[in-house]
Steps between C-alpha positions, in 0.01 A plus 500: 500500500647841407568737787241745365234241587617465861314676784647849531622431852719215375663672203870576565485860374195588709648327805823697461312829480288410802762340726842592362760288316616319816164322516560322169692182432802493267283341230232767535753782472652337193152456352437874523823557310423235236147646461354216293527125492482253213230270373375291790709681761450827685785742563526358854533146362766621259686675784490182709638298210776757450599490867492120490761505224734668747425290810253760626786740576486863392879518531543238230237671286681834534831348387354305207615610156251649253535183296411280798196713577385516139512121474227467764156435345297818479791736564688571178764768429283803580392387847852370570641845424239663724585267788875563468433873491288483816769317698766743382280792606472345847880479527541860383235627740681337792832640378359854488357464850839390632659806341258726684510341845747395765569141399557393859148604601337278236675159515189318373505712185866414440428130546206521256724665241768235550250217453369656179852553371691190607278217622471312171830576330653173373854587605650688793487879461669748732350849524569816697254759622711814528358748756559866579558650845121494566484129407310578181568287196747649253523201269420130491784337311556143384870435543585133454340180377598137535646315797567766762813470710771733619683422175214614275365797697798733518508735801716746304231528230230544764697786658545667160125480440427649844727796429360548149146524638607710801315255723488537876384142558395188316273198525614189315282212387539182304279205421529127561342321201496183711213651702692474829552837665753397765832686462799290407844539650602671173212748540616589849865540394407712200286728716781542750752584227269752333418669830871542579582634152215752503590620848830626359308757292241573769210317332286301739371154415148496647385154402544207267185311401470151360197445278367149440163410352193637673663511842553835670850618398745412775688790663858436607481810720206349690707181540779705660736429211571865412 
């Protein structure tokens, strides 16, 4: 049955307007974006099928390529492009908010941005959030990819970047494609080496997050490792 034939109180768009977006399921929110379904399936059915293709995880859906999205029945290139655009807008909106606010007063926002950016990357990626003296974001910069150790993440290069951006402090983050967020011994040693190198130029290392799957990004500072 098409959504237009549903009782008005059950239609996703009307429910959103009446109760706000938080009241809707992931499938219902996606259905509003997709607008229409296909023969024999409503937009909500189509949204459920789409989520099912990605294990029901929005993180996997956000990281899917346009080709992967377009291959899903009922999606096609146009809807795939719209979905990729919407996820990129979400990342950019969070980035702008971090540039306008004290990053330390909104740790949940930083974690949300990190999940959107790193959670589903297929290889390890090391990024830096360079901050000014008011802890506002200057630049989010992807620095290294691949297996991250002290031999592949060079403290000297990190220091040069910090000076180039005139940063007062920095938050590092990298992902674990394995899905396990626990820091390795190499993670701890790398963090220690970077903190010592940055201290020589008076740049403070505030935190180092490890992002893995849908779990809340792990903070090494909260673990007492910084």
